[in-house]
Z-matrix of the N, CA and C atoms (Angstrom, degrees):
N
C 1 1.452
C 2 1.519 1 108.79
N 3 1.309 2 115.90 1 137.42
C 4 1.457 3 121.23 2 -179.44
C 5 1.516 4 109.13 3 -109.32
N 6 1.325 5 115.31 4 141.30
C 7 1.464 6 117.43 5 176.62
C 8 1.514 7 109.87 6 -146.99
N 9 1.308 8 114.23 7 144.94
C 10 1.457 9 121.85 8 172.55
C 11 1.512 10 105.71 9 -143.46
N 12 1.288 11 117.06 10 118.20
C 13 1.464 12 124.12 11 -171.90
C 14 1.524 13 108.78 12 55.11
N 15 1.328 14 118.66 13 -114.10
C 16 1.461 15 120.24 14 -178.20
C 17 1.525 16 112.01 15 -103.15
N 18 1.322 17 117.83 16 15.34
C 19 1.460 18 122.71 17 -176.25
C 20 1.527 19 109.46 18 -101.52
N 21 1.329 20 116.57 19 98.61
C 22 1.454 21 121.12 20 -178.17
C 23 1.524 22 109.59 21 -116.86
N 24 1.338 23 116.58 22 133.46
C 25 1.454 24 120.77 23 -179.44
C 26 1.519 25 109.69 24 -160.11
N 27 1.339 26 116.21 25 162.18
C 28 1.462 27 122.60 26 177.87
C 29 1.527 28 111.67 27 -98.17
N 30 1.327 29 115.88 28 -38.22
C 31 1.467 30 122.36 29 -178.75
C 32 1.522 31 107.62 30 -136.89
N 33 1.342 32 116.04 31 142.85
C 34 1.469 33 120.24 32 177.45
C 35 1.525 34 109.29 33 -117.72
N 36 1.325 35 115.21 34 140.58
C 37 1.463 36 122.00 35 177.46
C 38 1.520 37 108.57 36 -123.27
N 39 1.319 38 116.31 37 120.92
C 40 1.463 39 121.57 38 176.36
C 41 1.522 40 107.91 39 -97.28
N 42 1.333 41 116.03 40 100.82
C 43 1.469 42 121.57 41 -179.63
C 44 1.526 43 110.73 42 -108.35
N 45 1.333 44 116.45 43 21.54
C 46 1.464 45 120.08 44 179.52
C 47 1.522 46 109.27 45 -64.76
N 48 1.329 47 115.64 46 137.69
C 49 1.457 48 121.01 47 179.26
C 50 1.525 49 113.77 48 89.69
N 51 1.322 50 117.36 49 -9.86
C 52 1.461 51 121.00 50 179.09
C 53 1.523 52 109.55 51 -92.54
N 54 1.334 53 115.62 52 146.61
C 55 1.468 54 119.42 53 178.64
C 56 1.534 55 109.67 54 -111.74
N 57 1.320 56 114.53 55 163.87
C 58 1.454 57 123.33 56 -178.81
C 59 1.525 58 109.67 57 -49.60
N 60 1.295 59 117.97 58 134.73
C 61 1.460 60 130.96 59 6.20
C 62 1.523 61 113.95 60 -99.52
N 63 1.323 62 118.22 61 12.23
C 64 1.463 63 121.11 62 -171.13
C 65 1.531 64 115.01 63 -59.48
N 66 1.344 65 120.66 64 -42.43
C 67 1.473 66 117.81 65 179.49
C 68 1.535 67 112.78 66 -57.31
N 69 1.325 68 116.95 67 -40.79
C 70 1.468 69 120.07 68 179.81
C 71 1.527 70 110.85 69 -70.96
N 72 1.313 71 117.35 70 -41.89
C 73 1.466 72 120.01 71 179.46
C 74 1.528 73 110.99 72 -62.79
N 75 1.319 74 116.56 73 -41.47
C 76 1.465 75 120.04 74 178.45
C 77 1.528 76 111.15 75 -69.70
N 78 1.332 77 117.30 76 -33.69
C 79 1.468 78 120.53 77 176.49
C 80 1.527 79 109.62 78 -64.57
N 81 1.323 80 116.38 79 -43.34
C 82 1.468 81 120.48 80 178.39
C 83 1.526 82 110.37 81 -57.80
N 84 1.324 83 116.27 82 -45.30
C 85 1.465 84 120.88 83 -179.83
C 86 1.535 85 110.85 84 -66.93
N 87 1.324 86 117.43 85 -42.31
C 88 1.463 87 121.33 86 -178.52
C 89 1.527 88 112.33 87 -65.82
N 90 1.327 89 117.27 88 -29.82
C 91 1.467 90 120.33 89 179.47
C 92 1.527 91 111.87 90 -63.07
N 93 1.316 92 117.74 91 -19.92
C 94 1.473 93 120.69 92 176.45
C 95 1.525 94 111.02 93 -62.06
N 96 1.335 95 116.66 94 -28.28
C 97 1.466 96 121.80 95 -178.09
C 98 1.524 97 112.89 96 -90.67
N 99 1.334 98 116.90 97 0.11
C 100 1.469 99 121.75 98 -177.89
C 101 1.526 100 108.33 99 -101.06
N 102 1.335 101 118.07 100 130.61
C 103 1.470 102 119.15 101 177.09
C 104 1.531 103 110.61 102 -69.42
N 105 1.324 104 117.20 103 156.47
C 106 1.463 105 121.07 104 176.30
C 107 1.520 106 110.09 105 -53.32
N 108 1.310 107 116.89 106 131.01
C 109 1.460 108 121.29 107 -177.49
C 110 1.515 109 113.55 108 84.18
N 111 1.339 110 116.62 109 -5.61
C 112 1.464 111 121.55 110 179.24
C 113 1.513 112 111.50 111 -81.32
N 114 1.324 113 115.49 112 172.30
C 115 1.459 114 121.99 113 -175.18
C 116 1.527 115 111.29 114 -116.73
N 117 1.338 116 115.25 115 131.60
C 118 1.463 117 122.84 116 171.32
C 119 1.520 118 107.13 117 -104.65
N 120 1.323 119 116.53 118 125.27
C 121 1.467 120 121.23 119 174.09
C 122 1.518 121 107.10 120 -98.63
N 123 1.339 122 116.07 121 127.81
C 124 1.461 123 121.72 122 179.59
C 125 1.520 124 108.49 123 -119.73
N 126 1.330 125 116.26 124 133.28
C 127 1.462 126 122.27 125 173.95
C 128 1.528 127 106.98 126 -116.39
N 129 1.340 128 116.41 127 126.17
C 130 1.468 129 121.42 128 -177.90
C 131 1.520 130 109.83 129 -141.25
N 132 1.326 131 116.07 130 154.85
C 133 1.465 132 120.42 131 178.11
C 134 1.529 133 112.01 132 -111.04
N 135 1.317 134 118.08 133 -8.39
C 136 1.459 135 122.11 134 -179.77
C 137 1.530 136 109.59 135 -76.89
N 138 1.355 137 118.47 136 116.87
C 139 1.465 138 120.18 137 179.56
C 140 1.531 139 112.93 138 -58.90
N 141 1.318 140 117.07 139 -26.39
C 142 1.462 141 120.84 140 177.76
C 143 1.515 142 113.17 141 -67.28
N 144 1.325 143 116.52 142 -16.60
C 145 1.463 144 119.83 143 -178.90
C 146 1.526 145 111.92 144 -67.39
N 147 1.332 146 117.72 145 -21.28
C 148 1.468 147 120.55 146 -179.86
C 149 1.534 148 109.62 147 -60.13
N 150 1.318 149 116.72 148 -54.66
C 151 1.466 150 120.69 149 178.86
C 152 1.521 151 111.13 150 -69.82
N 153 1.333 152 116.61 151 -37.05
C 154 1.461 153 120.42 152 -177.38
C 155 1.524 154 112.36 153 -64.07
N 156 1.317 155 118.22 154 -44.30
C 157 1.470 156 121.16 155 -178.81
C 158 1.523 157 110.73 156 -66.11
N 159 1.329 158 116.04 157 -39.81
C 160 1.471 159 120.23 158 178.22
C 161 1.529 160 109.68 159 -61.99
N 162 1.321 161 117.16 160 -48.73
C 163 1.466 162 121.56 161 -179.68
C 164 1.531 163 111.13 162 -64.34
N 165 1.327 164 116.85 163 -40.48
C 166 1.457 165 121.30 164 179.23
C 167 1.525 166 110.38 165 -59.44
N 168 1.324 167 117.01 166 -46.46
C 169 1.464 168 120.86 167 -179.39
C 170 1.526 169 111.37 168 -64.45
N 171 1.320 170 116.42 169 -41.82
C 172 1.462 171 120.10 170 178.87
C 173 1.526 172 111.48 171 -63.04
N 174 1.316 173 117.35 172 -39.20
C 175 1.465 174 121.52 173 -178.15
C 176 1.518 175 112.85 174 -74.58
N 177 1.330 176 117.93 175 -29.81
C 178 1.460 177 120.75 176 -174.14
C 179 1.520 178 113.62 177 -100.52
N 180 1.327 179 117.57 178 -8.84
C 181 1.458 180 119.62 179 -179.52
C 182 1.515 181 113.97 180 85.34
N 183 1.328 182 116.82 181 2.01
C 184 1.460 183 120.14 182 174.59
C 185 1.527 184 107.77 183 -80.69
N 186 1.342 185 116.70 184 162.30
C 187 1.466 186 119.65 185 -176.07
C 188 1.522 187 110.06 186 -111.80
N 189 1.328 188 116.00 187 127.15
C 190 1.460 189 121.62 188 174.33
C 191 1.527 190 106.70 189 -81.33
N 192 1.329 191 115.59 190 100.54
C 193 1.462 192 121.32 191 -175.64
C 194 1.523 193 110.72 192 -72.20
N 195 1.335 194 116.12 193 -43.37
C 196 1.461 195 119.59 194 178.93
C 197 1.517 196 110.09 195 -151.90
N 198 1.320 197 114.42 196 154.52
C 199 1.456 198 122.88 197 178.18
C 200 1.516 199 106.31 198 -147.50
N 201 1.331 200 116.12 199 120.15
C 202 1.464 201 118.99 200 179.29
C 203 1.515 202 109.58 201 -147.42
N 204 1.330 203 115.34 202 163.42
C 205 1.461 204 121.98 203 178.59
C 206 1.516 205 108.37 204 -117.24
N 207 1.334 206 115.62 205 129.49
C 208 1.466 207 121.87 206 179.40
C 209 1.519 208 108.63 207 -130.21
N 210 1.311 209 117.64 208 108.12
C 211 1.466 210 122.10 209 176.63
C 212 1.527 211 112.92 210 53.21
N 213 1.334 212 116.65 211 45.88
C 214 1.459 213 120.70 212 177.61
C 215 1.512 214 114.86 213 83.29
N 216 1.321 215 117.65 214 1.85
C 217 1.466 216 121.47 215 178.00
C 218 1.525 217 108.05 216 -113.14
N 219 1.314 218 115.30 217 126.22
C 220 1.463 219 121.05 218 177.89
C 221 1.524 220 107.81 219 -89.68
N 222 1.324 221 115.82 220 127.61
C 223 1.466 222 121.41 221 -176.70
C 224 1.527 223 108.31 222 -117.27
N 225 1.329 224 115.79 223 126.03
C 226 1.459 225 122.00 224 -179.05
C 227 1.529 226 109.21 225 -122.30
N 228 1.320 227 115.12 226 143.44
C 229 1.453 228 121.37 227 170.98
C 230 1.533 229 105.87 228 -119.34
N 231 1.332 230 115.56 229 118.45
C 232 1.464 231 121.49 230 -176.94
C 233 1.526 232 108.80 231 -116.11
N 234 1.330 233 115.45 232 125.04
C 235 1.464 234 120.80 233 176.76
C 236 1.513 235 108.46 234 -91.46
N 237 1.331 236 115.78 235 124.22
C 238 1.460 237 120.76 236 -178.76
C 239 1.524 238 109.93 237 -72.10
N 240 1.310 239 115.48 238 134.88
C 241 1.470 240 121.25 239 177.82
C 242 1.536 241 109.67 240 -66.29
N 243 1.311 242 114.83 241 155.90
C 244 1.464 243 119.37 242 175.01
C 245 1.507 244 113.83 243 94.01
N 246 1.324 245 116.55 244 40.18
C 247 1.472 246 120.90 245 -178.77
C 248 1.517 247 111.24 246 -62.78
């Protein structure tokens, strides 16, 4: 697990520059490498990813722990279901 200040995660996905639906598809694939109860950090620049990540988590049973925007980059922390 990696952490810096309050940023803790098991796997990071850099989806900056990708447009819908790629950030969600890559997040789905990256979650395979996250243990149950672990955290996937996703960085994306597509504004559509805000609604997409929320819907993806609701449909898959994973939990969207946080969602924020920092200088044009949307940062998500997703907790994988099955802890």
